[in-house]
Steps between C-alpha positions, in 0.01 A plus 500: 500500500290412207635157412188316615252734322336373183348829405809735530876478435798721502766413248827693444550592134883518451513642144700806611753317720775454243396768244779707348473860372385491138757616249464666164690409181808702618524321831371790709189488715186508297323812634176421314415266795520784752304820567649843492620473862712200397372305798141396418402287199355650191193357333732261310669402827169435685375292198817276531453469875128415452581225242768353732265499793220334299747237370623435854149435626449238227817313604502238774661579834861384479521560126440873484719717285712737714591754237347720232664508160352833389432397140187693448351202324130433549538142382685418828170527687394165644145374501327254733495151353185296479641242743607775754271793455598674827753717668764282680516481886710275725202270537422453130880481419523184707637649825158503693521155660867487608406581863715816495425720792576866534417521863728690723744263671687754710306677776510878473666548841799290378565763232495781755733308742743424222503862378563638850772234564670597171505870593642423836771265364577751218535786749742299721 
């Protein structure tokens, strides 16, 4: 939808895709990353997620880290480089001129017909 735009981009940041639960020194879940409800992140957890998101935005598309190592180390923060002082998108990562099209190739009615046919065949 936005592939041809030069002033706007949507980029998936996969830093949380393969993240494992952080463990403490005894091998149990490190609860310092979670709030009292054990579901939401604590300040420390949000700080880790913010660093991972920032680092992901500074990595080219196709080379983005898909995990967060929860080291609580500020030195792992990446900075823009002088030769690439921007957030990476598909276009500036080298995927902008491949002629990739995200246009719909299946008419909407074909999906409806297929779904109805599947229900009929399944019920028989």
